Structures are given as structure tokens and as C-alpha cells.
Biopython code that builds the backbone (N, CA, C, O; Angstrom):
import numpy as np
from Bio.PDB.StructureBuilder import StructureBuilder

atoms = [
    (1, "UNK", "N", (268.137, 311.349, 28.491)),
    (1, "UNK", "CA", (269.611, 310.660, 27.788)),
    (1, "UNK", "C", (269.737, 309.399, 28.241)),
    (1, "UNK", "O", (270.039, 308.441, 27.528)),
    (2, "UNK", "N", (269.508, 309.356, 29.449)),
    (2, "UNK", "CA", (269.695, 307.753, 29.937)),
    (2, "UNK", "C", (268.556, 306.933, 29.599)),
    (2, "UNK", "O", (268.728, 305.717, 29.688)),
    (3, "UNK", "N", (267.348, 307.388, 29.202)),
    (3, "UNK", "CA", (266.376, 306.399, 28.594)),
    (3, "UNK", "C", (266.868, 306.131, 27.345)),
    (3, "UNK", "O", (266.766, 304.957, 26.992)),
    (4, "UNK", "N", (267.437, 306.993, 26.488)),
    (4, "UNK", "CA", (267.969, 306.803, 25.298)),
    (4, "UNK", "C", (269.043, 305.657, 25.109)),
    (4, "UNK", "O", (269.091, 304.720, 24.312)),
    (5, "UNK", "N", (269.839, 306.041, 26.071)),
    (5, "UNK", "CA", (270.873, 304.921, 26.367)),
    (5, "UNK", "C", (270.549, 303.635, 26.695)),
    (5, "UNK", "O", (271.167, 302.656, 26.276)),
    (6, "UNK", "N", (269.408, 303.587, 27.579)),
    (6, "UNK", "CA", (268.764, 302.168, 27.797)),
    (6, "UNK", "C", (268.152, 301.388, 26.572)),
    (6, "UNK", "O", (268.251, 300.177, 26.372)),
    (7, "UNK", "N", (267.520, 302.292, 25.814)),
    (7, "UNK", "CA", (266.741, 301.773, 24.629)),
    (7, "UNK", "C", (267.485, 301.313, 23.692)),
    (7, "UNK", "O", (267.067, 300.300, 23.130)),
    (8, "UNK", "N", (268.659, 301.837, 23.283)),
    (8, "UNK", "CA", (269.562, 301.542, 22.349)),
    (8, "UNK", "C", (270.166, 300.016, 22.637)),
    (8, "UNK", "O", (270.232, 299.572, 23.783)),
    (9, "UNK", "N", (270.557, 299.338, 21.581)),
    (9, "UNK", "CA", (270.850, 297.941, 21.606)),
    (9, "UNK", "C", (272.405, 297.978, 20.758)),
    (9, "UNK", "O", (272.615, 297.770, 19.564)),
    (10, "UNK", "N", (273.430, 298.343, 21.915)),
    (10, "UNK", "CA", (274.828, 298.368, 21.319)),
    (10, "UNK", "C", (275.509, 297.089, 21.778)),
    (10, "UNK", "O", (275.072, 296.494, 22.763)),
    (11, "UNK", "N", (276.366, 296.728, 21.227)),
    (11, "UNK", "CA", (276.960, 295.342, 21.495)),
    (11, "UNK", "C", (277.872, 295.566, 22.667)),
    (11, "UNK", "O", (278.142, 294.605, 23.389)),
    (12, "UNK", "N", (278.360, 296.734, 22.911)),
    (12, "UNK", "CA", (279.306, 297.063, 24.080)),
    (12, "UNK", "C", (278.254, 297.293, 25.414)),
    (12, "UNK", "O", (278.861, 297.415, 26.478)),
    (13, "UNK", "N", (277.043, 297.355, 25.488)),
    (13, "UNK", "CA", (276.321, 297.430, 26.593)),
    (13, "UNK", "C", (275.734, 296.412, 27.186)),
    (13, "UNK", "O", (274.562, 296.215, 26.865)),
    (14, "UNK", "N", (276.200, 295.730, 27.939)),
    (14, "UNK", "CA", (275.919, 294.342, 28.640)),
    (14, "UNK", "C", (274.608, 294.647, 29.486)),
    (14, "UNK", "O", (274.250, 295.801, 29.720)),
    (15, "UNK", "N", (274.008, 293.666, 29.870)),
    (15, "UNK", "CA", (272.874, 293.750, 30.848)),
    (15, "UNK", "C", (273.115, 294.098, 32.284)),
    (15, "UNK", "O", (272.218, 294.476, 33.037)),
    (16, "UNK", "N", (274.482, 293.939, 32.659)),
    (16, "UNK", "CA", (274.808, 294.547, 34.073)),
    (16, "UNK", "C", (274.984, 296.162, 33.807)),
    (16, "UNK", "O", (274.678, 296.994, 34.661)),
    (17, "UNK", "N", (275.356, 296.397, 32.905)),
    (17, "UNK", "CA", (275.325, 297.926, 32.453)),
    (17, "UNK", "C", (273.908, 298.856, 32.289)),
    (17, "UNK", "O", (273.639, 300.005, 32.640)),
    (18, "UNK", "N", (273.206, 297.897, 31.649)),
    (18, "UNK", "CA", (271.603, 298.292, 31.543)),
    (18, "UNK", "C", (271.046, 298.327, 32.926)),
    (18, "UNK", "O", (270.201, 299.166, 33.240)),
    (19, "UNK", "N", (271.540, 297.354, 33.834)),
    (19, "UNK", "CA", (270.737, 297.462, 35.273)),
    (19, "UNK", "C", (271.154, 298.572, 35.964)),
    (19, "UNK", "O", (270.388, 299.169, 36.720)),
    (20, "UNK", "N", (272.403, 298.942, 35.762)),
    (20, "UNK", "CA", (273.046, 300.187, 36.395)),
    (20, "UNK", "C", (272.599, 301.328, 35.873)),
    (20, "UNK", "O", (272.346, 302.237, 36.664)),
    (21, "UNK", "N", (272.407, 301.537, 34.496)),
    (21, "UNK", "CA", (271.829, 302.396, 34.034)),
    (21, "UNK", "C", (270.337, 302.846, 34.602)),
    (21, "UNK", "O", (270.043, 303.956, 35.047)),
    (22, "UNK", "N", (269.421, 301.615, 34.459)),
    (22, "UNK", "CA", (268.205, 301.645, 34.986)),
    (22, "UNK", "C", (267.925, 302.159, 36.344)),
    (22, "UNK", "O", (267.035, 302.964, 36.618)),
    (23, "UNK", "N", (268.905, 301.532, 37.309)),
    (23, "UNK", "CA", (268.838, 302.223, 38.842)),
    (23, "UNK", "C", (269.216, 303.618, 38.613)),
    (23, "UNK", "O", (268.455, 304.409, 39.170)),
    (24, "UNK", "N", (270.110, 304.107, 37.997)),
    (24, "UNK", "CA", (270.426, 305.578, 37.866)),
    (24, "UNK", "C", (269.400, 306.083, 37.317)),
    (24, "UNK", "O", (269.097, 307.139, 37.873)),
    (25, "UNK", "N", (268.583, 305.751, 36.298)),
    (25, "UNK", "CA", (267.519, 306.434, 35.862)),
    (25, "UNK", "C", (266.321, 306.720, 37.041)),
    (25, "UNK", "O", (265.778, 307.806, 37.244)),
    (26, "UNK", "N", (266.079, 305.525, 37.713)),
    (26, "UNK", "CA", (265.147, 305.666, 38.663)),
    (26, "UNK", "C", (265.717, 306.713, 39.909)),
    (26, "UNK", "O", (265.008, 307.546, 40.473)),
    (27, "UNK", "N", (266.670, 306.548, 40.099)),
    (27, "UNK", "CA", (267.361, 307.561, 41.081)),
    (27, "UNK", "C", (267.367, 308.790, 40.829)),
    (27, "UNK", "O", (267.278, 309.546, 41.796)),
    (28, "UNK", "N", (267.459, 309.304, 39.619)),
    (28, "UNK", "CA", (267.548, 310.536, 38.842)),
    (28, "UNK", "C", (265.997, 310.942, 38.827)),
    (28, "UNK", "O", (265.672, 312.067, 39.206)),
    (29, "UNK", "N", (265.295, 310.261, 38.502)),
    (29, "UNK", "CA", (263.595, 310.400, 38.389)),
    (29, "UNK", "C", (263.093, 310.846, 39.761)),
    (29, "UNK", "O", (262.389, 311.841, 39.932)),
    (30, "UNK", "N", (263.550, 309.957, 40.802)),
    (30, "UNK", "CA", (263.001, 310.353, 42.198)),
    (30, "UNK", "C", (263.757, 311.801, 42.777)),
    (30, "UNK", "O", (263.180, 312.575, 43.540)),
    (31, "UNK", "N", (265.013, 311.988, 42.316)),
    (31, "UNK", "CA", (265.640, 313.416, 42.701)),
    (31, "UNK", "C", (264.968, 314.369, 42.050)),
    (31, "UNK", "O", (264.696, 315.440, 42.592)),
    (32, "UNK", "N", (264.622, 314.068, 40.781)),
    (32, "UNK", "CA", (263.529, 315.258, 40.123)),
    (32, "UNK", "C", (262.279, 315.586, 40.894)),
    (32, "UNK", "O", (261.980, 316.655, 41.425)),
    (33, "UNK", "N", (261.588, 314.417, 40.849)),
    (33, "UNK", "CA", (260.257, 314.595, 41.523)),
    (33, "UNK", "C", (260.499, 315.288, 43.088)),
    (33, "UNK", "O", (259.792, 316.215, 43.486)),
    (34, "UNK", "N", (261.465, 314.768, 43.800)),
    (34, "UNK", "CA", (261.555, 315.572, 45.025)),
    (34, "UNK", "C", (261.885, 316.877, 45.013)),
    (34, "UNK", "O", (261.502, 317.681, 45.863)),
    (35, "UNK", "N", (262.616, 317.146, 44.041)),
    (35, "UNK", "CA", (262.967, 318.746, 43.752)),
    (35, "UNK", "C", (261.581, 319.533, 43.464)),
    (35, "UNK", "O", (261.217, 320.542, 44.067)),
    (36, "UNK", "N", (260.937, 318.930, 42.513)),
    (36, "UNK", "CA", (259.618, 319.509, 42.179)),
    (36, "UNK", "C", (258.766, 319.637, 43.400)),
    (36, "UNK", "O", (257.995, 320.591, 43.496)),
    (37, "UNK", "N", (258.854, 318.786, 44.285)),
    (37, "UNK", "CA", (258.064, 318.751, 45.335)),
    (37, "UNK", "C", (258.425, 320.042, 46.362)),
    (37, "UNK", "O", (257.662, 320.825, 46.928)),
    (38, "UNK", "N", (259.858, 319.949, 46.371)),
    (38, "UNK", "CA", (260.396, 321.046, 47.151)),
    (38, "UNK", "C", (259.999, 322.352, 46.666)),
    (38, "UNK", "O", (259.583, 323.256, 47.390)),
    (39, "UNK", "N", (260.155, 322.417, 45.308)),
    (39, "UNK", "CA", (259.833, 323.828, 44.785)),
    (39, "UNK", "C", (258.341, 324.104, 45.170)),
    (39, "UNK", "O", (257.991, 325.126, 45.760)),
    (40, "UNK", "N", (257.512, 323.123, 44.791)),
    (40, "UNK", "CA", (255.996, 323.543, 45.161)),
    (40, "UNK", "C", (255.825, 323.858, 46.581)),
    (40, "UNK", "O", (254.946, 324.672, 46.862)),
    (41, "UNK", "N", (256.560, 323.318, 47.568)),
    (41, "UNK", "CA", (256.452, 323.538, 49.098)),
    (41, "UNK", "C", (257.007, 324.850, 49.196)),
    (41, "UNK", "O", (256.413, 325.645, 49.923)),
    (42, "UNK", "N", (258.123, 325.253, 48.549)),
    (42, "UNK", "CA", (258.597, 326.488, 48.948)),
    (42, "UNK", "C", (257.904, 327.857, 48.192)),
    (42, "UNK", "O", (257.990, 329.005, 48.630)),
    (43, "UNK", "N", (257.302, 327.505, 47.134)),
    (43, "UNK", "CA", (256.437, 328.430, 46.461)),
    (43, "UNK", "C", (255.150, 328.670, 47.569)),
    (43, "UNK", "O", (254.749, 329.808, 47.813)),
    (44, "UNK", "N", (254.635, 327.618, 48.122)),
    (44, "UNK", "CA", (253.425, 327.807, 49.062)),
    (44, "UNK", "C", (253.836, 328.644, 50.195)),
    (44, "UNK", "O", (253.039, 329.464, 50.650)),
    (45, "UNK", "N", (255.246, 328.480, 50.787)),
    (45, "UNK", "CA", (255.671, 329.009, 52.078)),
    (45, "UNK", "C", (255.942, 330.654, 51.560)),
    (45, "UNK", "O", (255.752, 331.662, 52.241)),
    (46, "UNK", "N", (256.341, 330.598, 50.432)),
    (46, "UNK", "CA", (256.575, 332.103, 50.088)),
    (46, "UNK", "C", (255.284, 332.749, 49.884)),
    (46, "UNK", "O", (255.215, 333.916, 50.269)),
    (47, "UNK", "N", (254.121, 332.164, 49.291)),
    (47, "UNK", "CA", (252.819, 332.653, 49.202)),
    (47, "UNK", "C", (252.396, 333.062, 50.563)),
    (47, "UNK", "O", (251.953, 334.199, 50.719)),
    (48, "UNK", "N", (252.513, 332.047, 51.800)),
    (48, "UNK", "CA", (252.335, 332.452, 52.974)),
    (48, "UNK", "C", (252.859, 333.582, 53.650)),
    (48, "UNK", "O", (252.186, 334.299, 54.391)),
    (49, "UNK", "N", (254.115, 333.747, 53.382)),
    (49, "UNK", "CA", (255.082, 334.771, 53.977)),
    (49, "UNK", "C", (254.578, 336.131, 53.331)),
    (49, "UNK", "O", (254.406, 337.155, 53.992)),
    (50, "UNK", "N", (254.365, 336.028, 51.993)),
    (50, "UNK", "CA", (253.816, 337.390, 51.234)),
    (50, "UNK", "C", (252.312, 337.732, 51.939)),
    (50, "UNK", "O", (252.018, 338.866, 52.317)),
    (51, "UNK", "N", (251.586, 336.791, 52.031)),
    (51, "UNK", "CA", (250.294, 337.287, 52.717)),
    (51, "UNK", "C", (250.351, 337.741, 53.927)),
    (51, "UNK", "O", (249.670, 338.700, 54.288)),
    (52, "UNK", "N", (251.138, 337.132, 54.671)),
    (52, "UNK", "CA", (251.393, 337.636, 56.202)),
    (52, "UNK", "C", (251.950, 339.067, 56.122)),
    (52, "UNK", "O", (251.592, 339.942, 56.910)),
    (53, "UNK", "N", (252.941, 339.289, 55.025)),
    (53, "UNK", "CA", (253.489, 340.447, 55.157)),
    (53, "UNK", "C", (252.562, 341.682, 54.535)),
    (53, "UNK", "O", (252.655, 342.897, 54.712)),
    (54, "UNK", "N", (251.684, 340.945, 53.782)),
    (54, "UNK", "CA", (250.654, 342.071, 53.171)),
    (54, "UNK", "C", (249.668, 342.437, 54.600)),
    (54, "UNK", "O", (249.527, 343.582, 55.030)),
    (55, "UNK", "N", (249.306, 341.727, 54.952)),
    (55, "UNK", "CA", (248.235, 341.700, 56.370)),
    (55, "UNK", "C", (248.905, 342.804, 57.345)),
    (55, "UNK", "O", (248.226, 343.633, 57.952)),
    (56, "UNK", "N", (250.255, 342.724, 57.423)),
    (56, "UNK", "CA", (250.940, 343.359, 58.559)),
    (56, "UNK", "C", (251.052, 344.842, 57.963)),
    (56, "UNK", "O", (250.987, 345.813, 58.716)),
    (57, "UNK", "N", (251.213, 344.969, 56.657)),
    (57, "UNK", "CA", (251.444, 346.495, 55.965)),
    (57, "UNK", "C", (250.155, 346.818, 56.133)),
    (57, "UNK", "O", (249.987, 347.907, 56.681)),
    (58, "UNK", "N", (248.874, 346.028, 55.741)),
    (58, "UNK", "CA", (247.425, 346.568, 55.901)),
    (58, "UNK", "C", (247.335, 347.459, 57.148)),
    (58, "UNK", "O", (247.084, 348.661, 57.222)),
    (59, "UNK", "N", (247.647, 346.421, 58.258)),
    (59, "UNK", "CA", (247.360, 346.946, 59.830)),
    (59, "UNK", "C", (248.113, 348.333, 60.004)),
    (59, "UNK", "O", (247.555, 349.352, 60.410)),
    (60, "UNK", "N", (249.445, 348.245, 59.648)),
    (60, "UNK", "CA", (250.360, 349.528, 59.755)),
    (60, "UNK", "C", (249.697, 350.674, 59.007)),
    (60, "UNK", "O", (249.584, 351.760, 59.575)),
    (61, "UNK", "N", (249.284, 350.511, 57.858)),
    (61, "UNK", "CA", (248.699, 351.686, 56.980)),
    (61, "UNK", "C", (247.112, 352.157, 57.721)),
    (61, "UNK", "O", (246.737, 353.321, 57.858)),
    (62, "UNK", "N", (246.402, 351.013, 58.101)),
    (62, "UNK", "CA", (245.224, 351.456, 58.896)),
    (62, "UNK", "C", (245.510, 352.247, 60.118)),
    (62, "UNK", "O", (244.690, 353.079, 60.505)),
    (63, "UNK", "N", (246.727, 352.019, 60.806)),
    (63, "UNK", "CA", (246.957, 352.757, 62.139)),
    (63, "UNK", "C", (247.248, 354.004, 61.659)),
    (63, "UNK", "O", (246.534, 354.893, 62.122)),
    (64, "UNK", "N", (248.041, 354.322, 60.907)),
    (64, "UNK", "CA", (248.560, 355.680, 60.306)),
    (64, "UNK", "C", (247.231, 356.244, 59.950)),
    (64, "UNK", "O", (247.064, 357.383, 60.386)),
    (65, "UNK", "N", (246.363, 355.804, 59.354)),
    (65, "UNK", "CA", (245.275, 356.537, 58.577)),
    (65, "UNK", "C", (244.412, 356.959, 59.661)),
    (65, "UNK", "O", (243.837, 358.045, 59.586)),
    (66, "UNK", "N", (244.257, 356.125, 60.757)),
    (66, "UNK", "CA", (243.372, 356.521, 62.061)),
    (66, "UNK", "C", (244.188, 357.686, 62.798)),
    (66, "UNK", "O", (243.591, 358.657, 63.265)),
    (67, "UNK", "N", (245.447, 357.561, 62.875)),
    (67, "UNK", "CA", (246.260, 358.840, 63.524)),
    (67, "UNK", "C", (246.129, 360.093, 62.773)),
    (67, "UNK", "O", (245.896, 361.179, 63.304)),
    (68, "UNK", "N", (246.311, 359.873, 61.332)),
    (68, "UNK", "CA", (246.025, 361.201, 60.492)),
    (68, "UNK", "C", (244.900, 361.955, 60.658)),
    (68, "UNK", "O", (244.840, 363.181, 60.743)),
    (69, "UNK", "N", (243.592, 360.786, 60.718)),
    (69, "UNK", "CA", (242.236, 361.415, 60.862)),
    (69, "UNK", "C", (242.149, 361.981, 62.201)),
    (69, "UNK", "O", (241.383, 362.941, 62.281)),
    (70, "UNK", "N", (242.760, 361.619, 63.312)),
    (70, "UNK", "CA", (242.679, 362.275, 64.606)),
    (70, "UNK", "C", (243.524, 363.476, 64.596)),
    (70, "UNK", "O", (243.253, 364.402, 65.361)),
    (71, "UNK", "N", (244.361, 363.531, 63.927)),
    (71, "UNK", "CA", (245.312, 364.936, 64.068)),
    (71, "UNK", "C", (244.991, 366.024, 62.940)),
    (71, "UNK", "O", (245.356, 367.190, 63.087)),
    (72, "UNK", "N", (244.339, 365.625, 61.882)),
    (72, "UNK", "CA", (243.907, 366.580, 60.983)),
    (72, "UNK", "C", (243.121, 367.774, 61.446)),
    (72, "UNK", "O", (243.548, 368.911, 61.246)),
    (73, "UNK", "N", (242.013, 367.552, 62.044)),
    (73, "UNK", "CA", (241.155, 368.972, 62.682)),
    (73, "UNK", "C", (242.138, 369.590, 63.399)),
    (73, "UNK", "O", (242.296, 370.795, 63.204)),
    (74, "UNK", "N", (243.050, 368.847, 64.432)),
    (74, "UNK", "CA", (243.869, 369.519, 65.305)),
    (74, "UNK", "C", (244.879, 370.520, 64.408)),
    (74, "UNK", "O", (244.922, 371.739, 64.575)),
    (75, "UNK", "N", (245.495, 369.954, 63.656)),
    (75, "UNK", "CA", (246.320, 370.749, 62.501)),
    (75, "UNK", "C", (245.638, 371.807, 61.921)),
    (75, "UNK", "O", (246.171, 372.917, 61.941)),
    (76, "UNK", "N", (244.499, 371.648, 61.384)),
    (76, "UNK", "CA", (243.686, 372.856, 60.835)),
    (76, "UNK", "C", (243.482, 373.954, 61.780)),
    (76, "UNK", "O", (243.808, 375.105, 61.490)),
    (77, "UNK", "N", (242.907, 373.609, 63.003)),
    (77, "UNK", "CA", (242.852, 374.563, 64.110)),
    (77, "UNK", "C", (244.112, 375.605, 64.358)),
    (77, "UNK", "O", (244.198, 376.833, 64.375)),
    (78, "UNK", "N", (245.090, 374.469, 64.551)),
    (78, "UNK", "CA", (246.152, 375.350, 65.072)),
    (78, "UNK", "C", (247.036, 376.215, 64.022)),
    (78, "UNK", "O", (247.796, 377.146, 64.289)),
    (79, "UNK", "N", (246.736, 375.664, 62.775)),
    (79, "UNK", "CA", (247.284, 376.459, 61.697)),
    (79, "UNK", "C", (246.480, 377.520, 61.470)),
    (79, "UNK", "O", (247.134, 378.479, 61.060)),
    (80, "UNK", "N", (245.250, 377.746, 61.580)),
    (80, "UNK", "CA", (244.206, 378.781, 61.429)),
    (80, "UNK", "C", (244.573, 379.688, 62.532)),
    (80, "UNK", "O", (244.835, 380.841, 62.188)),
    (81, "UNK", "N", (244.633, 379.455, 63.566)),
    (81, "UNK", "CA", (244.988, 380.454, 64.751)),
    (81, "UNK", "C", (246.435, 380.688, 64.940)),
    (81, "UNK", "O", (246.920, 381.312, 65.884)),
    (82, "UNK", "N", (247.065, 380.156, 64.001)),
    (82, "UNK", "CA", (248.520, 380.503, 64.306)),
    (82, "UNK", "C", (249.139, 381.477, 63.127)),
    (82, "UNK", "O", (250.333, 381.512, 62.831)),
    (83, "UNK", "N", (248.287, 382.117, 62.623)),
    (83, "UNK", "CA", (248.635, 383.090, 61.414)),
    (83, "UNK", "C", (248.887, 384.352, 61.992)),
    (83, "UNK", "O", (249.460, 385.211, 61.321)),
    (84, "UNK", "N", (248.559, 384.558, 63.067)),
    (84, "UNK", "CA", (249.070, 386.005, 63.859)),
    (84, "UNK", "C", (248.474, 386.936, 62.983)),
    (84, "UNK", "O", (249.219, 387.660, 62.321)),
    (85, "UNK", "N", (247.090, 387.045, 62.858)),
    (85, "UNK", "CA", (246.446, 388.264, 62.183)),
    (85, "UNK", "C", (245.402, 388.585, 63.355)),
    (85, "UNK", "O", (245.151, 387.866, 64.322)),
    (86, "UNK", "N", (244.888, 389.753, 63.062)),
    (86, "UNK", "CA", (243.948, 390.347, 64.086)),
    (86, "UNK", "C", (242.369, 389.649, 63.945)),
    (86, "UNK", "O", (241.858, 389.408, 62.851)),
    (87, "UNK", "N", (241.774, 389.405, 65.130)),
    (87, "UNK", "CA", (240.404, 388.911, 64.995)),
    (87, "UNK", "C", (240.434, 387.497, 65.541)),
    (87, "UNK", "O", (239.364, 386.899, 65.647)),
    (88, "UNK", "N", (241.565, 386.914, 65.896)),
    (88, "UNK", "CA", (241.649, 385.544, 66.338)),
    (88, "UNK", "C", (240.885, 385.649, 67.532)),
    (88, "UNK", "O", (241.100, 386.490, 68.405)),
    (89, "UNK", "N", (239.818, 384.620, 67.567)),
    (89, "UNK", "CA", (238.966, 384.593, 68.838)),
    (89, "UNK", "C", (239.859, 384.051, 70.171)),
    (89, "UNK", "O", (240.639, 383.099, 70.158)),
    (90, "UNK", "N", (239.540, 384.892, 71.290)),
    (90, "UNK", "CA", (240.268, 384.572, 72.487)),
    (90, "UNK", "C", (241.494, 385.113, 72.684)),
    (90, "UNK", "O", (242.119, 384.725, 73.671)),
    (91, "UNK", "N", (242.056, 386.047, 71.857)),
    (91, "UNK", "CA", (243.364, 386.823, 71.722)),
    (91, "UNK", "C", (243.370, 387.535, 73.120)),
    (91, "UNK", "O", (244.218, 387.268, 73.971)),
    (92, "UNK", "N", (242.366, 388.462, 73.306)),
    (92, "UNK", "CA", (242.459, 389.187, 74.623)),
    (92, "UNK", "C", (242.124, 388.442, 75.980)),
    (92, "UNK", "O", (242.321, 389.107, 76.998)),
    (93, "UNK", "N", (241.757, 387.454, 76.098)),
    (93, "UNK", "CA", (241.304, 386.703, 77.145)),
    (93, "UNK", "C", (242.615, 386.016, 77.868)),
    (93, "UNK", "O", (243.325, 385.392, 77.080)),
    (94, "UNK", "N", (242.969, 386.027, 78.984)),
    (94, "UNK", "CA", (243.891, 385.416, 79.748)),
    (94, "UNK", "C", (243.897, 384.027, 79.598)),
    (94, "UNK", "O", (244.944, 383.396, 79.462)),
    (95, "UNK", "N", (242.577, 383.416, 79.619)),
    (95, "UNK", "CA", (242.245, 382.116, 79.415)),
    (95, "UNK", "C", (241.976, 381.476, 77.988)),
    (95, "UNK", "O", (241.395, 380.409, 77.790)),
    (96, "UNK", "N", (242.530, 382.363, 76.991)),
    (96, "UNK", "CA", (242.173, 381.691, 75.686)),
    (96, "UNK", "C", (243.042, 380.568, 75.286)),
    (96, "UNK", "O", (242.635, 379.728, 74.483)),
    (97, "UNK", "N", (244.369, 380.507, 75.873)),
    (97, "UNK", "CA", (245.242, 379.342, 75.344)),
    (97, "UNK", "C", (244.488, 378.055, 76.189)),
    (97, "UNK", "O", (244.396, 376.987, 75.583)),
    (98, "UNK", "N", (244.028, 378.134, 77.379)),
    (98, "UNK", "CA", (243.495, 377.121, 78.079)),
    (98, "UNK", "C", (242.190, 376.550, 77.344)),
    (98, "UNK", "O", (242.032, 375.375, 77.013)),
    (99, "UNK", "N", (241.266, 377.623, 77.147)),
    (99, "UNK", "CA", (240.224, 377.280, 76.220)),
    (99, "UNK", "C", (240.467, 376.519, 74.883)),
    (99, "UNK", "O", (239.746, 375.593, 74.512)),
    (100, "UNK", "N", (241.493, 376.963, 74.221)),
    (100, "UNK", "CA", (241.734, 376.299, 73.025)),
    (100, "UNK", "C", (242.445, 374.869, 73.177)),
    (100, "UNK", "O", (242.455, 374.064, 72.246)),
    (101, "UNK", "N", (242.951, 374.651, 74.235)),
    (101, "UNK", "CA", (243.582, 373.358, 74.724)),
    (101, "UNK", "C", (242.564, 372.521, 75.162)),
    (101, "UNK", "O", (242.629, 371.328, 74.866)),
    (102, "UNK", "N", (241.652, 372.937, 75.804)),
    (102, "UNK", "CA", (240.458, 372.275, 76.007)),
    (102, "UNK", "C", (239.672, 371.781, 75.027)),
    (102, "UNK", "O", (239.217, 370.638, 74.998)),
    (103, "UNK", "N", (239.497, 372.675, 74.180)),
    (103, "UNK", "CA", (238.853, 372.361, 72.768)),
    (103, "UNK", "C", (239.473, 371.130, 71.915)),
    (103, "UNK", "O", (238.788, 370.229, 71.431)),
    (104, "UNK", "N", (240.840, 371.235, 71.812)),
    (104, "UNK", "CA", (241.528, 370.284, 71.201)),
    (104, "UNK", "C", (241.303, 368.958, 71.708)),
    (104, "UNK", "O", (240.922, 368.025, 71.001)),
    (105, "UNK", "N", (241.565, 368.876, 73.058)),
    (105, "UNK", "CA", (241.203, 367.664, 73.743)),
    (105, "UNK", "C", (239.635, 367.035, 73.747)),
    (105, "UNK", "O", (239.263, 365.867, 73.631)),
    (106, "UNK", "N", (239.003, 368.064, 73.897)),
    (106, "UNK", "CA", (237.573, 367.585, 73.317)),
    (106, "UNK", "C", (237.211, 366.955, 72.070)),
    (106, "UNK", "O", (236.307, 366.128, 71.947)),
    (107, "UNK", "N", (237.924, 367.366, 71.195)),
    (107, "UNK", "CA", (237.878, 366.999, 69.736)),
    (107, "UNK", "C", (238.495, 365.546, 69.700)),
    (107, "UNK", "O", (237.920, 364.615, 69.136)),
    (108, "UNK", "N", (239.634, 365.432, 70.305)),
    (108, "UNK", "CA", (240.176, 364.164, 70.323)),
    (108, "UNK", "C", (239.441, 363.288, 71.029)),
    (108, "UNK", "O", (239.307, 362.160, 70.556)),
    (109, "UNK", "N", (238.875, 363.585, 72.181)),
    (109, "UNK", "CA", (238.051, 362.675, 72.832)),
    (109, "UNK", "C", (236.733, 362.307, 72.089)),
    (109, "UNK", "O", (236.201, 361.215, 72.288)),
    (110, "UNK", "N", (236.261, 363.139, 71.314)),
    (110, "UNK", "CA", (234.989, 363.002, 70.525)),
    (110, "UNK", "C", (235.485, 361.888, 69.398)),
    (110, "UNK", "O", (234.921, 360.798, 69.295)),
    (111, "UNK", "N", (236.349, 362.195, 68.755)),
    (111, "UNK", "CA", (236.870, 361.339, 67.586)),
    (111, "UNK", "C", (237.149, 359.824, 68.003)),
    (111, "UNK", "O", (236.919, 358.863, 67.269)),
    (112, "UNK", "N", (237.677, 359.756, 69.287)),
    (112, "UNK", "CA", (237.997, 358.474, 69.745)),
    (112, "UNK", "C", (236.867, 357.788, 70.125)),
    (112, "UNK", "O", (236.846, 356.588, 69.852)),
    (113, "UNK", "N", (235.841, 358.312, 70.740)),
    (113, "UNK", "CA", (234.489, 357.740, 71.077)),
    (113, "UNK", "C", (233.891, 357.519, 69.969)),
    (113, "UNK", "O", (233.278, 356.451, 69.978)),
    (114, "UNK", "N", (233.810, 358.233, 68.804)),
    (114, "UNK", "CA", (233.315, 357.887, 67.370)),
    (114, "UNK", "C", (234.011, 356.743, 66.783)),
    (114, "UNK", "O", (233.299, 355.833, 66.361)),
    (115, "UNK", "N", (235.249, 356.636, 66.684)),
    (115, "UNK", "CA", (235.791, 355.439, 66.153)),
    (115, "UNK", "C", (235.724, 354.055, 66.893)),
    (115, "UNK", "O", (235.837, 352.955, 66.352)),
    (116, "UNK", "N", (235.510, 354.317, 68.287)),
    (116, "UNK", "CA", (235.229, 353.157, 68.814)),
    (116, "UNK", "C", (233.970, 352.719, 68.613)),
    (116, "UNK", "O", (233.836, 351.496, 68.624)),
    (117, "UNK", "N", (232.829, 353.504, 68.400)),
    (117, "UNK", "CA", (231.358, 353.342, 68.060)),
    (117, "UNK", "C", (231.478, 352.616, 66.653)),
    (117, "UNK", "O", (230.818, 351.626, 66.341)),
    (118, "UNK", "N", (232.313, 353.180, 65.938)),
    (118, "UNK", "CA", (232.295, 352.644, 64.229)),
    (118, "UNK", "C", (233.102, 351.446, 64.449)),
    (118, "UNK", "O", (233.028, 350.611, 63.548)),
    (119, "UNK", "N", (233.854, 351.174, 65.441)),
    (119, "UNK", "CA", (234.632, 349.761, 65.548)),
    (119, "UNK", "C", (235.821, 350.083, 64.569)),
    (119, "UNK", "O", (236.225, 349.162, 63.859)),
    (120, "UNK", "N", (236.271, 351.026, 64.501)),
    (120, "UNK", "CA", (237.489, 351.298, 63.665)),
    (120, "UNK", "C", (238.858, 350.827, 64.745)),
    (120, "UNK", "O", (239.903, 350.445, 64.218)),
    (121, "UNK", "N", (238.771, 350.876, 65.838)),
    (121, "UNK", "CA", (239.673, 350.346, 66.800)),
    (121, "UNK", "C", (239.377, 350.124, 68.165)),
    (121, "UNK", "O", (240.236, 349.659, 68.914)),
]
sb = StructureBuilder()
sb.init_structure("model")
sb.init_model(0)
sb.init_chain("A")
sb.init_seg("    ")
for serial, (resi, resn, name, xyz) in enumerate(atoms, 1):
    if name == "N":
        sb.init_residue(resn, " ", resi, " ")
    sb.init_atom(name, np.array(xyz, "f"), 0.0, 1.0, " ", f" {name:<3s}", serial, name[0])
structure = sb.get_structure()
């Protein structure tokens, strides 16, 4: 709009007015360029924040997956032995609970050792 006004030759538009319009046009052009640069910088920052958030979310998901992998066999064993039917191993033994607890602890230790060997954590 300012460019059009500057390029027209109207009798009421003096040289002084044209100079003011040219300065205003320069200022507006600089403001628009600065705004475009700020928009680009903010887009880069937004992308960086999204990447950081995505990495953090992946780390948390990984930790939950490892925890679920550790407790899945234990949940299976406790569910299987908790159905209260005849024939459960160790039901007659007074040490059956402690044997089962030791077995669960051994499973956890074996899984943690395997995960460390595979460098999962």
C-alpha cells in the first residue's frame, strides 16, 4: 500500500511527504523481516521442545516396559498358584511360602542380570 502511494504522482504529495512515506516503508519492511525471523526462531525452539518431550516420553515408556517385563512372570506365578485348587505344589509343606518367595526373588535377580547383560538398563 505504501509502495503504491509512493509510486503515484499526485499533486498534493510533496517531496517531503514522499520522504516520510519512504522512511515509513523502510521501517515497516524491517519490522516485517524481524517478525519473520522471530517466527522462524520460535518454530525452531518449538521443534526442540517437542523433540525433548518426545525423548523424555520414550525414556518413561522404556522404563515402564522394563518394569512390566520384570513383573509379568511374577504375576503369572502368583495368579496360577492363587486359584486355590488341589494339587498346588508345596501346599502341604510348612516352608512352601518361603520356597515360592525365594523362587520369585531368584526370577527377579535373573531378569535384572539378563537386562544388564543386554544393556537394557
